Biopython code that builds the backbone (N, CA, C, O; Angstrom):
import numpy as np
from Bio.PDB.StructureBuilder import StructureBuilder

atoms = [
    (1, "MET", "N", (25.053, -6.155, -0.501)),
    (1, "MET", "CA", (24.742, -7.521, -1.009)),
    (1, "MET", "C", (23.813, -7.830, -0.508)),
    (1, "MET", "O", (23.987, -7.932, 0.706)),
    (2, "ILE", "N", (22.379, -8.157, -0.970)),
    (2, "ILE", "CA", (21.499, -8.398, -0.101)),
    (2, "ILE", "C", (21.036, -10.245, 0.020)),
    (2, "ILE", "O", (20.904, -11.104, -0.852)),
    (3, "GLU", "N", (20.894, -10.282, 1.511)),
    (3, "GLU", "CA", (21.073, -11.877, 1.347)),
    (3, "GLU", "C", (19.942, -12.367, 2.120)),
    (3, "GLU", "O", (19.686, -13.569, 2.201)),
    (4, "THR", "N", (19.071, -11.205, 2.846)),
    (4, "THR", "CA", (17.729, -12.156, 3.001)),
    (4, "THR", "C", (16.784, -11.017, 2.907)),
    (4, "THR", "O", (16.984, -9.806, 2.820)),
    (5, "ALA", "N", (15.377, -11.938, 2.961)),
    (5, "ALA", "CA", (14.242, -10.686, 2.695)),
    (5, "ALA", "C", (13.714, -9.257, 3.400)),
    (5, "ALA", "O", (13.035, -8.375, 2.875)),
    (6, "GLU", "N", (14.272, -9.323, 4.813)),
    (6, "GLU", "CA", (14.947, -8.860, 5.333)),
    (6, "GLU", "C", (15.288, -7.048, 5.042)),
    (6, "GLU", "O", (14.837, -5.945, 5.349)),
    (7, "ASP", "N", (16.776, -7.896, 3.969)),
    (7, "ASP", "CA", (17.679, -6.923, 3.421)),
    (7, "ASP", "C", (17.105, -6.395, 2.337)),
    (7, "ASP", "O", (17.401, -5.213, 2.160)),
    (8, "LEU", "N", (16.065, -7.082, 1.203)),
    (8, "LEU", "CA", (15.447, -6.253, 0.254)),
    (8, "LEU", "C", (14.609, -6.082, 0.869)),
    (8, "LEU", "O", (13.984, -5.852, -0.166)),
    (9, "ALA", "N", (13.810, -5.936, 1.701)),
    (9, "ALA", "CA", (12.638, -4.935, 2.223)),
    (9, "ALA", "C", (13.428, -3.739, 2.970)),
    (9, "ALA", "O", (12.705, -2.780, 3.238)),
    (10, "ALA", "N", (14.421, -3.654, 3.252)),
    (10, "ALA", "CA", (15.245, -2.549, 3.609)),
    (10, "ALA", "C", (16.131, -1.720, 2.582)),
    (10, "ALA", "O", (16.121, -0.489, 2.601)),
    (11, "THR", "N", (16.687, -2.252, 1.931)),
    (11, "THR", "CA", (16.779, -1.415, 0.547)),
    (11, "THR", "C", (16.144, -1.406, -0.043)),
    (11, "THR", "O", (15.857, -0.224, 0.144)),
    (12, "PHE", "N", (15.464, -1.712, -0.796)),
    (12, "PHE", "CA", (14.702, -1.334, -1.675)),
    (12, "PHE", "C", (13.127, -0.781, -1.603)),
    (12, "PHE", "O", (12.635, 0.221, -2.121)),
    (13, "PHE", "N", (12.599, -1.683, -0.872)),
    (13, "PHE", "CA", (10.832, -1.444, -0.550)),
    (13, "PHE", "C", (10.947, -0.781, 1.002)),
    (13, "PHE", "O", (10.343, -1.026, 2.046)),
    (14, "ASP", "N", (11.893, 0.067, 0.688)),
    (14, "ASP", "CA", (11.202, 0.957, 2.420)),
    (14, "ASP", "C", (10.593, 2.223, 1.760)),
    (14, "ASP", "O", (10.942, 2.487, 0.610)),
    (15, "THR", "N", (9.613, 3.110, 2.470)),
    (15, "THR", "CA", (8.940, 4.393, 1.856)),
    (15, "THR", "C", (9.532, 5.350, 2.027)),
    (15, "THR", "O", (9.193, 6.294, 1.313)),
    (16, "ASP", "N", (11.046, 5.669, 3.344)),
    (16, "ASP", "CA", (11.643, 6.250, 3.257)),
    (16, "ASP", "C", (12.212, 6.560, 1.813)),
    (16, "ASP", "O", (12.181, 7.643, 1.227)),
    (17, "ASP", "N", (12.627, 5.609, 1.468)),
    (17, "ASP", "CA", (13.799, 5.977, 0.018)),
    (17, "ASP", "C", (13.068, 5.406, -1.548)),
    (17, "ASP", "O", (13.020, 6.374, -2.307)),
    (18, "PHE", "N", (12.717, 4.613, -1.964)),
    (18, "PHE", "CA", (11.931, 4.253, -3.592)),
    (18, "PHE", "C", (10.817, 3.969, -3.390)),
    (18, "PHE", "O", (10.175, 4.348, -4.369)),
    (19, "ALA", "N", (9.977, 3.364, -2.449)),
    (19, "ALA", "CA", (8.757, 2.723, -2.450)),
    (19, "ALA", "C", (7.782, 3.627, -1.373)),
    (19, "ALA", "O", (7.919, 4.496, -0.511)),
    (20, "GLU", "N", (6.296, 2.516, -2.266)),
    (20, "GLU", "CA", (4.943, 3.908, -1.941)),
    (20, "GLU", "C", (4.418, 2.357, -1.226)),
    (20, "GLU", "O", (4.997, 1.272, -1.261)),
    (21, "GLN", "N", (3.300, 2.675, -0.680)),
    (21, "GLN", "CA", (2.292, 1.788, 0.079)),
    (21, "GLN", "C", (1.093, 1.603, -1.502)),
    (21, "GLN", "O", (0.448, 2.363, -2.225)),
    (22, "CYS", "N", (1.262, 0.621, -1.426)),
    (22, "CYS", "CA", (-0.134, -0.232, -2.123)),
    (22, "CYS", "C", (-1.420, -0.863, -1.219)),
    (22, "CYS", "O", (-1.402, -1.467, -0.147)),
    (23, "VAL", "N", (-2.205, -0.591, -1.833)),
    (23, "VAL", "CA", (-3.383, -1.468, -0.567)),
    (23, "VAL", "C", (-3.940, -2.449, -1.753)),
    (23, "VAL", "O", (-4.142, -1.897, -2.835)),
    (24, "ILE", "N", (-4.218, -3.911, -1.649)),
    (24, "ILE", "CA", (-3.992, -5.014, -2.635)),
    (24, "ILE", "C", (-5.787, -5.199, -1.677)),
    (24, "ILE", "O", (-5.811, -5.551, -0.498)),
    (25, "THR", "N", (-7.231, -4.855, -2.556)),
    (25, "THR", "CA", (-8.546, -5.747, -2.200)),
    (25, "THR", "C", (-8.808, -6.963, -3.139)),
    (25, "THR", "O", (-8.536, -7.291, -4.294)),
    (26, "GLY", "N", (-9.399, -7.408, -2.183)),
    (26, "GLY", "CA", (-10.680, -8.664, -3.311)),
    (26, "GLY", "C", (-11.799, -8.936, -2.558)),
    (26, "GLY", "O", (-11.979, -8.336, -1.498)),
    (27, "SER", "N", (-12.683, -9.875, -3.019)),
    (27, "SER", "CA", (-13.380, -10.487, -2.493)),
    (27, "SER", "C", (-13.362, -10.998, -0.872)),
    (27, "SER", "O", (-12.317, -11.079, -0.226)),
    (28, "GLY", "N", (-14.162, -11.194, -0.549)),
    (28, "GLY", "CA", (-14.214, -11.571, 0.504)),
    (28, "GLY", "C", (-13.782, -10.904, 1.964)),
    (28, "GLY", "O", (-13.916, -11.378, 3.092)),
    (29, "GLY", "N", (-13.177, -9.545, 1.511)),
    (29, "GLY", "CA", (-12.689, -9.291, 2.585)),
    (29, "GLY", "C", (-11.399, -8.729, 2.420)),
    (29, "GLY", "O", (-10.866, -7.711, 2.863)),
    (30, "PHE", "N", (-11.054, -9.588, 1.719)),
    (30, "PHE", "CA", (-9.630, -9.783, 1.663)),
    (30, "PHE", "C", (-8.680, -8.293, 1.532)),
    (30, "PHE", "O", (-9.151, -7.505, 0.712)),
    (31, "THR", "N", (-7.560, -7.884, 2.160)),
    (31, "THR", "CA", (-7.108, -6.866, 2.054)),
    (31, "THR", "C", (-5.189, -6.651, 2.583)),
    (31, "THR", "O", (-4.624, -7.135, 3.564)),
    (32, "ARG", "N", (-4.701, -5.881, 1.639)),
    (32, "ARG", "CA", (-2.622, -6.298, 2.368)),
    (32, "ARG", "C", (-2.726, -5.085, 1.680)),
    (32, "ARG", "O", (-3.369, -4.785, 0.674)),
    (33, "THR", "N", (-1.441, -3.976, 2.922)),
    (33, "THR", "CA", (-0.954, -3.091, 2.988)),
    (33, "THR", "C", (0.269, -3.661, 2.041)),
    (33, "THR", "O", (0.605, -4.795, 2.381)),
    (34, "LEU", "N", (0.977, -3.145, 0.972)),
    (34, "LEU", "CA", (2.577, -3.315, 1.217)),
    (34, "LEU", "C", (3.497, -2.460, 0.706)),
    (34, "LEU", "O", (3.089, -1.402, 0.228)),
    (35, "ASN", "N", (4.277, -2.624, 0.710)),
    (35, "ASN", "CA", (5.199, -1.547, 0.063)),
    (35, "ASN", "C", (5.635, -1.600, -1.421)),
    (35, "ASN", "O", (5.972, -2.718, -1.809)),
    (36, "VAL", "N", (5.687, -0.634, -2.284)),
    (36, "VAL", "CA", (5.782, -1.534, -3.577)),
    (36, "VAL", "C", (6.640, -0.361, -4.542)),
    (36, "VAL", "O", (6.511, 0.825, -4.237)),
    (37, "ILE", "N", (7.400, -0.698, -5.559)),
    (37, "ILE", "CA", (7.591, 0.474, -6.621)),
    (37, "ILE", "C", (7.322, 0.728, -7.584)),
    (37, "ILE", "O", (8.077, 0.224, -8.415)),
    (38, "PHE", "N", (6.457, 1.389, -8.030)),
    (38, "PHE", "CA", (5.286, 1.940, -8.985)),
    (38, "PHE", "C", (6.228, 2.219, -10.321)),
    (38, "PHE", "O", (7.373, 2.663, -10.407)),
    (39, "ASN", "N", (5.336, 1.805, -11.272)),
    (39, "ASN", "CA", (6.093, 1.877, -12.840)),
    (39, "ASN", "C", (4.672, 2.405, -13.528)),
    (39, "ASN", "O", (4.016, 1.667, -14.262)),
    (40, "PRO", "N", (4.348, 3.505, -13.269)),
    (40, "PRO", "CA", (2.954, 4.275, -14.243)),
    (40, "PRO", "C", (3.492, 4.453, -15.913)),
    (40, "PRO", "O", (3.885, 5.605, -16.092)),
    (41, "THR", "N", (3.578, 3.767, -16.903)),
    (41, "THR", "CA", (4.528, 3.914, -17.588)),
    (41, "THR", "C", (3.380, 3.493, -19.133)),
    (41, "THR", "O", (2.503, 2.630, -19.149)),
    (42, "THR", "N", (3.721, 4.288, -20.113)),
    (42, "THR", "CA", (2.570, 4.148, -21.533)),
    (42, "THR", "C", (3.432, 2.737, -21.955)),
    (42, "THR", "O", (4.483, 2.187, -21.624)),
    (43, "GLU", "N", (2.220, 2.492, -22.972)),
    (43, "GLU", "CA", (2.602, 2.089, -23.965)),
    (43, "GLU", "C", (2.050, 2.652, -25.635)),
    (43, "GLU", "O", (0.955, 3.125, -25.939)),
    (44, "GLN", "N", (3.357, 2.370, -26.587)),
    (44, "GLN", "CA", (2.781, 2.960, -27.925)),
    (44, "GLN", "C", (1.627, 1.701, -28.766)),
    (44, "GLN", "O", (1.972, 0.750, -29.467)),
    (45, "VAL", "N", (0.695, 1.981, -28.514)),
    (45, "VAL", "CA", (-0.633, 0.930, -29.337)),
    (45, "VAL", "C", (-1.037, 1.551, -30.597)),
    (45, "VAL", "O", (-1.729, 2.555, -30.431)),
    (46, "THR", "N", (-0.785, 1.215, -31.876)),
    (46, "THR", "CA", (-1.253, 1.680, -33.114)),
    (46, "THR", "C", (-2.886, 1.474, -33.364)),
    (46, "THR", "O", (-3.445, 0.385, -33.238)),
    (47, "LEU", "N", (-3.567, 2.741, -33.748)),
    (47, "LEU", "CA", (-5.048, 2.604, -33.385)),
    (47, "LEU", "C", (-5.271, 3.411, -35.037)),
    (47, "LEU", "O", (-4.908, 4.566, -35.258)),
    (48, "TYR", "N", (-5.927, 2.520, -36.048)),
    (48, "TYR", "CA", (-6.355, 3.025, -37.346)),
    (48, "TYR", "C", (-5.151, 4.107, -37.924)),
    (48, "TYR", "O", (-5.340, 5.295, -38.186)),
    (49, "ASP", "N", (-3.697, 3.258, -38.060)),
    (49, "ASP", "CA", (-2.699, 3.963, -38.394)),
    (49, "ASP", "C", (-2.249, 5.356, -37.560)),
    (49, "ASP", "O", (-1.639, 6.290, -38.078)),
    (50, "THR", "N", (-2.702, 5.288, -36.095)),
    (50, "THR", "CA", (-2.396, 6.244, -35.688)),
    (50, "THR", "C", (-1.947, 5.874, -34.248)),
    (50, "THR", "O", (-2.697, 5.315, -33.448)),
    (51, "ASN", "N", (-0.301, 6.331, -33.905)),
    (51, "ASN", "CA", (0.034, 5.728, -33.025)),
    (51, "ASN", "C", (-0.380, 6.569, -31.780)),
    (51, "ASN", "O", (-0.497, 7.794, -31.769)),
    (52, "VAL", "N", (-0.554, 5.849, -30.893)),
    (52, "VAL", "CA", (-1.676, 6.661, -29.385)),
    (52, "VAL", "C", (-0.787, 6.128, -28.076)),
    (52, "VAL", "O", (-0.016, 5.281, -28.529)),
    (53, "GLU", "N", (-0.617, 6.245, -26.916)),
    (53, "GLU", "CA", (0.199, 6.259, -25.746)),
    (53, "GLU", "C", (-1.147, 5.171, -25.017)),
    (53, "GLU", "O", (-2.190, 5.735, -24.686)),
    (54, "SER", "N", (-1.060, 4.129, -24.880)),
    (54, "SER", "CA", (-2.044, 3.720, -23.794)),
    (54, "SER", "C", (-0.965, 2.964, -22.486)),
    (54, "SER", "O", (0.104, 2.355, -22.539)),
    (55, "PRO", "N", (-1.904, 3.385, -21.334)),
    (55, "PRO", "CA", (-1.178, 3.123, -19.710)),
    (55, "PRO", "C", (-1.123, 2.053, -19.864)),
    (55, "PRO", "O", (-1.880, 1.468, -20.638)),
    (56, "ASP", "N", (0.026, 1.322, -18.993)),
    (56, "ASP", "CA", (0.534, -0.135, -19.305)),
    (56, "ASP", "C", (1.095, -0.079, -17.508)),
    (56, "ASP", "O", (2.164, -0.682, -17.409)),
    (57, "PRO", "N", (0.748, 0.331, -16.539)),
    (57, "PRO", "CA", (1.099, 0.455, -14.978)),
    (57, "PRO", "C", (1.461, -0.555, -14.774)),
    (57, "PRO", "O", (1.221, -1.463, -15.569)),
    (58, "SER", "N", (2.024, -0.717, -13.866)),
    (58, "SER", "CA", (2.698, -2.022, -13.079)),
    (58, "SER", "C", (3.601, -1.483, -12.042)),
    (58, "SER", "O", (3.942, -0.301, -12.097)),
    (59, "PHE", "N", (4.195, -2.610, -10.685)),
    (59, "PHE", "CA", (4.800, -2.359, -9.976)),
    (59, "PHE", "C", (5.593, -3.890, -9.653)),
    (59, "PHE", "O", (5.362, -5.039, -10.029)),
    (60, "ILE", "N", (6.582, -3.304, -8.810)),
    (60, "ILE", "CA", (7.684, -4.388, -8.507)),
    (60, "ILE", "C", (7.151, -4.457, -7.035)),
    (60, "ILE", "O", (6.520, -3.502, -6.582)),
    (61, "CYS", "N", (7.352, -5.371, -6.420)),
    (61, "CYS", "CA", (7.061, -6.116, -4.641)),
    (61, "CYS", "C", (8.031, -6.971, -4.528)),
    (61, "CYS", "O", (8.783, -7.373, -5.416)),
    (62, "ARG", "N", (7.993, -7.417, -2.733)),
    (62, "ARG", "CA", (8.997, -8.464, -2.608)),
    (62, "ARG", "C", (7.684, -9.623, -3.089)),
    (62, "ARG", "O", (6.547, -9.180, -3.248)),
    (63, "GLU", "N", (7.963, -11.026, -3.281)),
    (63, "GLU", "CA", (7.432, -12.390, -3.714)),
    (63, "GLU", "C", (6.448, -12.309, -2.337)),
    (63, "GLU", "O", (5.217, -12.340, -2.343)),
    (64, "ALA", "N", (7.338, -12.197, -1.146)),
    (64, "ALA", "CA", (6.853, -12.889, 0.148)),
    (64, "ALA", "C", (5.144, -12.176, 0.355)),
    (64, "ALA", "O", (4.074, -12.704, 0.655)),
    (65, "ASP", "N", (5.543, -10.721, 0.022)),
    (65, "ASP", "CA", (3.906, -9.769, 0.174)),
    (65, "ASP", "C", (2.408, -10.246, -0.364)),
    (65, "ASP", "O", (1.234, -10.005, -0.087)),
    (66, "LEU", "N", (3.040, -10.940, -1.154)),
    (66, "LEU", "CA", (2.305, -11.426, -2.230)),
    (66, "LEU", "C", (1.375, -12.945, -1.812)),
    (66, "LEU", "O", (0.285, -13.282, -2.276)),
    (67, "MET", "N", (2.161, -13.623, -0.869)),
    (67, "MET", "CA", (1.842, -14.651, -0.190)),
    (67, "MET", "C", (1.414, -14.944, 1.332)),
    (67, "MET", "O", (1.976, -14.584, 2.366)),
    (68, "THR", "N", (0.262, -15.698, 1.157)),
    (68, "THR", "CA", (0.303, -16.249, 2.644)),
    (68, "THR", "C", (0.597, -17.405, 3.091)),
    (68, "THR", "O", (-0.229, -18.266, 2.785)),
    (69, "ALA", "N", (1.858, -17.902, 3.977)),
    (69, "ALA", "CA", (1.974, -19.466, 4.410)),
    (69, "ALA", "C", (2.846, -20.150, 3.099)),
    (69, "ALA", "O", (3.080, -21.345, 2.921)),
    (70, "GLY", "N", (3.215, -19.078, 2.310)),
    (70, "GLY", "CA", (4.208, -19.834, 1.086)),
    (70, "GLY", "C", (3.298, -19.794, -0.396)),
    (70, "GLY", "O", (3.535, -20.293, -1.497)),
    (71, "VAL", "N", (2.550, -19.252, -0.064)),
    (71, "VAL", "CA", (1.242, -19.575, -1.483)),
    (71, "VAL", "C", (0.980, -18.214, -1.922)),
    (71, "VAL", "O", (0.545, -17.537, -0.991)),
    (72, "VAL", "N", (1.108, -17.488, -3.169)),
    (72, "VAL", "CA", (0.378, -16.634, -3.456)),
    (72, "VAL", "C", (-1.188, -16.402, -3.225)),
    (72, "VAL", "O", (-2.074, -17.089, -3.734)),
    (73, "ASP", "N", (-1.365, -15.364, -2.409)),
    (73, "ASP", "CA", (-2.581, -15.100, -2.686)),
    (73, "ASP", "C", (-3.054, -13.993, -3.307)),
    (73, "ASP", "O", (-4.280, -13.985, -3.203)),
    (74, "VAL", "N", (-2.752, -13.293, -3.753)),
    (74, "VAL", "CA", (-3.084, -11.835, -4.426)),
    (74, "VAL", "C", (-3.362, -12.499, -5.639)),
    (74, "VAL", "O", (-2.348, -13.061, -6.053)),
    (75, "ARG", "N", (-4.597, -12.691, -6.557)),
    (75, "ARG", "CA", (-4.891, -12.657, -7.719)),
    (75, "ARG", "C", (-5.302, -11.456, -8.737)),
    (75, "ARG", "O", (-5.680, -10.316, -8.468)),
    (76, "ARG", "N", (-5.052, -12.250, -10.311)),
    (76, "ARG", "CA", (-5.720, -11.703, -11.217)),
    (76, "ARG", "C", (-6.724, -10.819, -10.802)),
    (76, "ARG", "O", (-7.498, -11.387, -10.032)),
    (77, "GLY", "N", (-7.022, -9.598, -11.023)),
    (77, "GLY", "CA", (-8.888, -9.281, -10.810)),
    (77, "GLY", "C", (-9.352, -8.187, -9.227)),
    (77, "GLY", "O", (-10.303, -7.489, -8.875)),
    (78, "MET", "N", (-8.036, -8.601, -8.685)),
    (78, "MET", "CA", (-7.963, -8.279, -7.502)),
    (78, "MET", "C", (-7.679, -6.494, -7.544)),
    (78, "MET", "O", (-6.843, -6.147, -8.378)),
    (79, "ILE", "N", (-8.338, -5.350, -6.681)),
    (79, "ILE", "CA", (-7.880, -3.836, -7.158)),
    (79, "ILE", "C", (-6.720, -3.388, -5.883)),
    (79, "ILE", "O", (-6.679, -3.576, -4.667)),
    (80, "ALA", "N", (-5.871, -2.728, -6.843)),
    (80, "ALA", "CA", (-4.296, -2.685, -5.948)),
    (80, "ALA", "C", (-4.834, -0.830, -6.421)),
    (80, "ALA", "O", (-5.297, -0.306, -7.435)),
    (81, "THR", "N", (-4.436, -0.340, -5.022)),
    (81, "THR", "CA", (-4.991, 0.882, -5.036)),
    (81, "THR", "C", (-3.233, 1.788, -4.749)),
    (81, "THR", "O", (-2.418, 1.625, -3.840)),
    (82, "LEU", "N", (-3.203, 2.619, -5.832)),
    (82, "LEU", "CA", (-1.485, 3.173, -5.850)),
    (82, "LEU", "C", (-2.182, 4.849, -6.074)),
    (82, "LEU", "O", (-2.871, 4.932, -7.090)),
    (83, "ARG", "N", (-2.093, 5.856, -5.429)),
    (83, "ARG", "CA", (-1.665, 7.198, -5.226)),
    (83, "ARG", "C", (-2.918, 7.272, -5.439)),
    (83, "ARG", "O", (-3.133, 7.535, -6.622)),
    (84, "GLY", "N", (-4.090, 7.128, -4.664)),
    (84, "GLY", "CA", (-5.343, 7.189, -4.723)),
    (84, "GLY", "C", (-6.412, 6.549, -5.923)),
    (84, "GLY", "O", (-7.607, 6.809, -6.062)),
    (85, "VAL", "N", (-5.516, 5.585, -6.768)),
    (85, "VAL", "CA", (-6.098, 5.483, -7.472)),
    (85, "VAL", "C", (-6.072, 3.655, -7.627)),
    (85, "VAL", "O", (-5.298, 2.780, -7.238)),
    (86, "GLY", "N", (-7.569, 3.672, -8.533)),
    (86, "GLY", "CA", (-7.815, 1.630, -8.152)),
    (86, "GLY", "C", (-6.905, 1.240, -9.405)),
    (86, "GLY", "O", (-6.892, 2.217, -10.155)),
    (87, "LEU", "N", (-6.099, 0.140, -9.955)),
    (87, "LEU", "CA", (-5.888, -0.456, -10.889)),
    (87, "LEU", "C", (-6.077, -1.508, -10.795)),
    (87, "LEU", "O", (-5.964, -2.110, -9.727)),
    (88, "THR", "N", (-6.376, -1.968, -11.745)),
    (88, "THR", "CA", (-6.843, -3.660, -11.637)),
    (88, "THR", "C", (-5.604, -4.916, -12.101)),
    (88, "THR", "O", (-5.027, -4.876, -13.188)),
    (89, "ILE", "N", (-5.375, -5.902, -11.139)),
    (89, "ILE", "CA", (-4.455, -6.964, -11.143)),
    (89, "ILE", "C", (-4.808, -7.657, -12.407)),
    (89, "ILE", "O", (-5.909, -8.148, -12.655)),
    (90, "GLU", "N", (-3.341, -7.647, -13.499)),
    (90, "GLU", "CA", (-4.114, -8.351, -14.798)),
    (90, "GLU", "C", (-2.870, -9.555, -14.798)),
    (90, "GLU", "O", (-3.162, -10.519, -15.506)),
    (91, "ARG", "N", (-1.662, -9.634, -14.178)),
    (91, "ARG", "CA", (-1.061, -10.757, -14.021)),
    (91, "ARG", "C", (-0.104, -10.754, -13.420)),
    (91, "ARG", "O", (0.055, -9.544, -13.258)),
    (92, "ILE", "N", (0.904, -11.347, -12.818)),
    (92, "ILE", "CA", (1.661, -11.395, -11.787)),
    (92, "ILE", "C", (3.059, -12.285, -11.991)),
    (92, "ILE", "O", (2.932, -13.506, -11.899)),
    (93, "ALA", "N", (3.902, -11.940, -12.163)),
    (93, "ALA", "CA", (5.719, -12.765, -12.696)),
    (93, "ALA", "C", (5.881, -12.950, -11.470)),
    (93, "ALA", "O", (5.812, -11.857, -10.906)),
    (94, "LEU", "N", (6.052, -13.724, -10.799)),
    (94, "LEU", "CA", (7.132, -13.709, -10.150)),
    (94, "LEU", "C", (8.746, -14.288, -10.785)),
    (94, "LEU", "O", (8.931, -15.239, -11.545)),
    (95, "ASP", "N", (9.529, -13.582, -10.328)),
    (95, "ASP", "CA", (11.223, -13.717, -10.797)),
    (95, "ASP", "C", (11.692, -14.843, -9.843)),
    (95, "ASP", "O", (12.409, -15.525, -10.576)),
    (96, "GLN", "N", (11.690, -15.228, -9.022)),
    (96, "GLN", "CA", (12.519, -16.493, -8.037)),
    (96, "GLN", "C", (13.611, -15.820, -7.384)),
    (96, "GLN", "O", (14.322, -16.453, -6.603)),
    (97, "VAL", "N", (13.797, -14.717, -7.601)),
    (97, "VAL", "CA", (14.738, -13.665, -6.430)),
    (97, "VAL", "C", (14.381, -13.287, -5.433)),
    (97, "VAL", "O", (15.074, -12.551, -4.731)),
    (98, "GLY", "N", (13.287, -13.663, -5.132)),
    (98, "GLY", "CA", (12.385, -12.524, -3.997)),
    (98, "GLY", "C", (11.615, -11.230, -4.610)),
    (98, "GLY", "O", (11.011, -10.513, -3.812)),
    (99, "THR", "N", (11.609, -10.879, -6.080)),
    (99, "THR", "CA", (10.506, -9.741, -6.050)),
    (99, "THR", "C", (9.797, -10.187, -7.358)),
    (99, "THR", "O", (10.294, -11.175, -7.898)),
    (100, "ALA", "N", (8.725, -9.624, -7.951)),
    (100, "ALA", "CA", (7.918, -9.902, -8.528)),
    (100, "ALA", "C", (7.302, -8.551, -9.214)),
    (100, "ALA", "O", (7.049, -7.395, -8.872)),
    (101, "THR", "N", (7.220, -9.269, -10.237)),
    (101, "THR", "CA", (6.414, -8.017, -11.202)),
    (101, "THR", "C", (4.828, -7.902, -11.446)),
    (101, "THR", "O", (4.351, -8.929, -11.930)),
    (102, "VAL", "N", (3.790, -6.718, -11.176)),
    (102, "VAL", "CA", (2.313, -6.924, -10.989)),
    (102, "VAL", "C", (1.715, -6.343, -11.967)),
    (102, "VAL", "O", (1.361, -5.181, -11.765)),
    (103, "PHE", "N", (1.518, -6.760, -12.867)),
    (103, "PHE", "CA", (0.995, -5.798, -14.159)),
    (103, "PHE", "C", (-0.799, -5.695, -14.117)),
    (103, "PHE", "O", (-1.709, -6.505, -14.292)),
    (104, "LEU", "N", (-0.728, -4.490, -13.844)),
    (104, "LEU", "CA", (-2.178, -3.800, -13.657)),
    (104, "LEU", "C", (-2.804, -2.999, -15.366)),
    (104, "LEU", "O", (-2.212, -2.695, -16.401)),
    (105, "SER", "N", (-4.200, -2.910, -14.935)),
    (105, "SER", "CA", (-4.442, -2.085, -16.673)),
    (105, "SER", "C", (-5.695, -1.117, -15.408)),
    (105, "SER", "O", (-5.940, -1.376, -14.230)),
    (106, "GLU", "N", (-6.255, 0.032, -16.332)),
    (106, "GLU", "CA", (-7.142, 0.806, -15.432)),
    (106, "GLU", "C", (-8.515, 0.679, -15.244)),
    (106, "GLU", "O", (-9.099, 1.413, -14.447)),
]
sb = StructureBuilder()
sb.init_structure("model")
sb.init_model(0)
sb.init_chain("A")
sb.init_seg("    ")
for serial, (resi, resn, name, xyz) in enumerate(atoms, 1):
    if name == "N":
        sb.init_residue(resn, " ", resi, " ")
    sb.init_atom(name, np.array(xyz, "f"), 0.0, 1.0, " ", f" {name:<3s}", serial, name[0])
structure = sb.get_structure()
C-alpha cells in the first residue's frame, strides 16, 4: 500500500525499476530533474481520408516534483528532455492522488 510521497517515489519512480530521468528547463534558468514514467505513444490522425500516426508522448510523475512550496511551477511551453530528445510541455493533469500526467509535443 502506498501511504506517503516517499512510498510513491520508491515504488514507482525509482530509476532502478520503472522510471527514467527527465530534465525540465524553462526561461530564467529554470531547471529541474525528476524521475518519470515515459509513454512515447502515437495517436491515429485522419489526414485527407488517410489514417496516419502522430506522436502523442506523455509522462507520469509525482505531483510534488512539479512544485515548489506547494505551487506548480512547471509550465506549458517548458522543455522536457527525455532519452536525449527535447519535447515541449503542452498541459499538465494533476490527479489529486499524488501523481500527474504531463502531455508533450515534438
